[in-house]
N, C-alpha and C positions, 0 to 999 in steps of 0.2 A: 414953397410947400415941401415938407419932408418927403423923401423918396422911400421911406420905410423906417422901422424901429429896430435898433441893434443893441444887443447886450454884450459887453466886453467883460469877461471874467479872467482877471490876471492879477496875481499877487504882487508883481513889481509895480509900485505906484507910478513911477515915472513913465514906464512903457504904456501902462494902461491909460494914463492921462494923454500921452502923445497920440495914441490910437484914437481916443475919443475926440480930441480936437481936430484931427485930420479928417475923420469920417463926418463930423459935424460940418466942416467946411465944404464937404462934398454934397451936403444937403440931407443927411440922415439925422434922425433923432437917436441919441446914443445914451444908454445907461451904463454904469460901471459898477463892478463888485470885486472885492479883493479875494473872495473865496466862493466855492460852490454853494455852501450853506447860505450865504448872503445873496447869491445870484438866483437861487430857486424861486423866491417870491416874485422877482422881476421878470423871470423867463416867460411867464404867461402873457406878457405885453409885447414880446419881441417877435419880429419876423425872421431874424437871424441872430444866432449866438456865436460869438468868437470866444473860445476858451483855451487856456493853457492846459496841458495834460498834467503838469506837475503843479499841484496846488496844496496849500496847507489843509489838513483835515481830509475831506473827501477829494479824491483825485479826479482828473478829467474823465476817465472811463466810467467811474461810478456816477459822475454827474450826468453823463449822457444816458446811462441806464435809468436814472431817476427821472430825467425828462420824458423818456418813453413810458415809464410806469405811470406818470401823471397825465399822459395823453397830450403832451405839448408838441405841436406840429412844426415848430420853428426849425429852419435849416441850421446846421452846425458846422462851423469851420474850427479845426483844432490847430493849436500852435504847439510845435514840438522842437526840442533842442536838437542840435546836431548829434547823430548817433542813436536817436530814439525813433527812427522811422518805423521800426516794428510796432511800437506802441501806436503810431499814427494809423498804420494798416489795421490794427485791432479796432481802433476807433471807427474807421470806415466800415468795418464789418458790423459794428453796432449801429450804424446809420448816419455817421458824419458825412457831410457832402464833399468836403475838401480839407486839405491841411496846408499849413505854412511852416516852413522849416527856418528856425532862427539861424543867423540873422536874416531878415527880409526887409525889402524897401517898402516905403509907404505907398509908392506908386503900384507896386505889385499887389500889395494888400487891397488897394482900391479896385484894381482890375478883377481880382478874385471875388471881392464882395459884390461888385456890379454884375458879374456873371451869375453868381448864386442868386442874387435878388431878382435878376431877369427870369431865371428858371422858376423861382418861387411865384413870380407874378403870372407867368404862363400857366402854371399849375392851378393857381387860384382862379384864373379866368376860365380854364377848362372845367374846373369844379363848378363854377358859377353857371356855365352853360349847361352842364349835365343836370344841375339842379333845376334849371329853367325847363329843360326837356322833360325831366321827371314830372315837374309840376304841370306842364302843358298837356301831357298825355296821361295824367291821373284820370281815373274813371269819372271823378266828380266834374272834370273839365270837359269831358266829351258829353255834350248835351243830349239827354235822352231819358225821359221819365216814364215812357210807355212800358208796358209789360214786355213787349217784344225786345226793346233795347236793354231792359234790365236783364233779360235772359241772355242776350249777347254778351253783356259785361260779365255775367257769371261764367259763361263759357270761356271768355278771354282770360279771366282770372285763373281758371283751372289749367288752361293749356299753355299759358305764357311761360311758366317755369320749365316746361319740357322742351325737347327738340323736335316734337311732332310737326309734320308738315300740315299747313292750314290752307284751305281753299275758301276764299271769300267770294260770295256770289251776290250780285245785286245790280240794279240799274246804275248808269253813269250818274255820278253826283251824290250818291247816298252816304259816302264817307268811308269807302273801303281803305283808302290811304291812311286815314286817321286811325282806324282799327288796327291796321298792320303795324303802324308805328307804336301804338299802345302795347301790342303784343311784344314788340322788341324791347320797349322801355321797361316792361315788367319781367323781362327774362334775364338769366345770368349773362347774356351776351350784350347787355345794354351799353357797356363801356367800349364795345367794338363797333365796327361800321354797320350802318343800315344803308344798303345800296338799292335804290329803286331803279328798276329796268322797265321802261315803257315799251312793251313788245310791238305795239302799233307804230311807234315812232321810228323804229329801227328798220331800214330797208332790208329786204330779204338777203341781198348779196353782201350786206355788211354785218348781218346779225351774228354769224358764227364768230367772226373776229372780235366783235364787240363783247360778246358773252364770254368767250374762252380765251381771248388774247391771240397774239401772233408773234412769230419770230421775225427777225430781220431778214428781208429778202423773200418773205412768204408770198408776196405779190408786188406788183409795180407800185412804188411809192412807200413800201414798208422799209424805211431807212433805219429803223431801230426797233428792237423788241418792245412789246407793250403788253402788260397784264390785262386780262379781261375783267368783266364785272364780277365774276365769281371769285377770282383771286382777290379783288379789292374787298370782297365781303367775307374773306376768311376769318373765322372765329366769330363772325357776326351774322347778319341776316340779309338775305337777298329777297327782294320783293318783286315778283314777276307780275306786273300789271297787264291786263288784257292778254292773258295766257292763251286764249282761244285763237289769237292771230299768229301763233308760232307755226311756221311751215313744218311739214313732215320730217325733213332731214334734220332739223334742229331738235325736234321732239325726241328723236333717238338719243341724242347727246344729253338732253335734259334728263331723260330716264336714267342714264348712267350716273349722272351727278347724284340723283336721288337714291339710287340703289347702292352704288359703290363709292361715292364721294371722290370720283376720279375723272380726269379729262386730259386731253392734249391740246396744246396751243396749235393754231393754224400754222402749218409749215414745220411742225416738230413731231418727233416720234417719242419724246420723253413724256411718260405718264406722270401727272402731277396730282397730289392729294389735296383736298380742300375740306375744311370743316365749316360748313355753312348750313344755316337753317333756312329753309325755303318757305315763303308765304306767297301764294299765288292768288290772283283776283281775276274775275271775269264778269262781263256784263251780258254775256250770251249764254244760251243753254248748251253746256258742254255735252249733255246726253244726246241732244239732237245732232251736234257735230260728230259725235261718236257713231250714231246710226248712219250718217251720211258719209262715213269713212274719212272725214277731215281731221279727226283727232284720234290718237292712239288709245286703245282701251287700257293697255298696261300703264301708260302714263297717267291716264285719268284716275285710275285707282291708287296710284302712288301719290298723286296730288290730293286726292279726296279723303285723306286720313281723318282730318277734323274739318268737316264742312260747316261754314257759318253763313247763313243766308240773311243778308241785311235788307229789311223791308223798305219799300219806297216811302217817301215822306207822306204821300196821300193815304197810306195805310196806317200811319201813326200820327194823325193830325193833333193828338194831344201834346205832342212835342213842339209844335209850331210856336206857341207863346213863349216857351223857354228859349228856343233858338232865336226868335226875333229880339227878345230883350238882350240876350247874350251878344248878338251881332251889333245892336245899337251901342251898347256899352263898350264893345271892342273897337268900333270903327269911328265913332263921332269925333274923338279927339284927333286922331291921325288925319282925318279928312278936313278938320277945321269946320265942322258943321255947326249950325245954330242949334239943331235938334239934339237933345241929349236923352230924351225919353220917347216912348211910343204909347199911344193911347189905346184903350180897350177896343174902340171902334176900328182902329187900324189893324189890330190883331185879328179881329173878326173878319176883316176883308182878306187878310192873309190866309186864314183858315178856309175860306170859301174857294180859294184857287186850287187847281189840281196838281200843280208843281211837277210838270213833266221833267224838269231839270233837277228836281229833288233839292237837297240841302244847298248845293252849289248855286242853284238858281235863286233860292231864298236869300242867300248871302249877297248875291249880286243885286237883287231887288232892293234890299235894305241899303246897300251902299249907294245905289243910284238915287234912292229916295232921300238919303241924308245929304247928298251933294246938292240936291235941288230944294231942300227944305227951307222954309222962310220963317219958321217959328221954333220955339224951344221943344215942342212936342210934335212928333209925327202924328198927323191925323189921317183918317181914312183917305181923304182926297190927296194926301201927299204920297201915297203908296203908288209907285210907278211900276206896275206889272207889265212886262212885255206882252204884246198881243200874240196869240197863237200863230205859228207860221202857216199851217194848213188847217183851215176850218171847213169841214164837210157841210154840205147843205142839209137842211132838216130832213128832206126826203131820203137822202142817202143814209143819215143817221138812223132813220126809223125802219129802213128796209131790212128784213130778216136775212141773215146769211145762210141759215139752214131751214129746211122744212119745219113747220110748226110741230112741236112735240119731239123733234129729233135731236139727239146729242151728237157732238163732234166725234166722240169715240165710236159710237155705233155707225155713223155715216162713214168714217174711215174704214171700219171693218167691212161694211157693205162694198166699198170700192175695191178693197183687197180681194174679197171673195169673187167679185165680178171679173176682175182682171185675171185671176187664176182660172175662172171658168172659160173665159175667152181664149186663154193661152193653153187650154187643155192640161192644166196642172204644171206647166213649165215655169219654174220660178224665175229663171233669167228673163224670159219673154214678158212675164207679168211685171217684173221690176221695171223693165224698159217702158211698158205702157204707163206705169205710175210715176215715172221720172225718178226712180229710186235706184240705189245700188242693190245688188243681190244680198249683201250683208245687211243692209237696212231693212229689206223685206223680210229676211230670216228673223231679224230681231223683233219686228212687229208681229210676225206669226207666232214667235215664242211667247210674246205678251198675250196673244189670243189663245194660247194653249194649243197651237196647231203647228208644232215644230215640223211635223212630217206632212204638212198640207192639210186641206179640209177632208172630212170623211169621204166625200165623193171620190177624191183622188186616191185615197187609200183603198177603197172598195174596188175601183177600176184596176188598180195595180194587182190586187189579190186575184181578180177574175182572170187576168192575163196569165198569172202564175199557174193557176189551176188548169 
């Protein structure tokens, strides 16, 4: 099998023929042309073009310019006579990959050709992989026909070309990773790195060195310097998954990355600059963490520039049929399953399930059902849904958590007022009674419009003053 197609443009018939025969013996398909004018029609078929610079009619430099003007992507190696290196340098400026100076050996020619073809092959493979990524994360391939998902796609489409920080919120398994990658693939940074950082998986004592890197000798075992995740994501995107699990000392450093795009490696005083777009994701309520003092307010607002809330699968059940069909078509072949389709009854059964694990659980269920399927179509009985881990008794499910007619908001406000009454208006003491921090209590009071405490406290204070 040929290793690639080469075009040799050389006006010396004997040299052209020798080059052709030698490259053909090395496994390449080779075309030849005695002039640039005759070579142009053949150039569209070539992966590599070898051309002399001195040609009758159009010379080699103009030939290269014509290749570019016609959008021909083949690599170019130029042949130049002794004393014409300046012309070869000019050809390199125009886009030639390499040059050979006459006289040259055929072995040297083969080495240069193989090197250039290997680079071309790598570039073609990289381009193919980029195109596959682009295709995978096209909005049409992220399954979601519900109005909620269409709104998310619309937001992603608008925010992707910018460098704005995005905060993805939603339960585990809803597809936050998929949305983050879609944002990256539709951004100007798509040809640079997408670095996913799972904040839950990083031990607290290793998180700083993993995120920001370290210098040799920074700690025991640091035998060489190592760049961190943010350096790896330079010019690209850093995806901080489960951002709510980042400890307070690291939150300060993340804030600096977002504000100033600067950091220092562990064990170094050298300030480094990084151009990185940050996408964060959380499956917890960061506002609650804010109230409890577990998450910095300034970092929250830096992350929450463009918030995208991804609904749970049970809240968009109209997407389940499309997801189920997609997973069956995606998985049956690689699993070697007999089943290639899914029946309407099986889809109805899927719709009836609450999906606490969301899209990830649905995919796992389809995969398990395909592995165990015994016919070409998945039926309702073939759907292997995992039993709930904790099932409450009927009496527990029916017992009301609040007094009849009472709302959670009003009940919470009653508890806060009662705690303040018992503490004689002392917010620190009231916060301890409620199991809250003082800042969390102040936040709730501000939501109630009672920043300075309840009216009774204010009146008591004024009576003492008078």
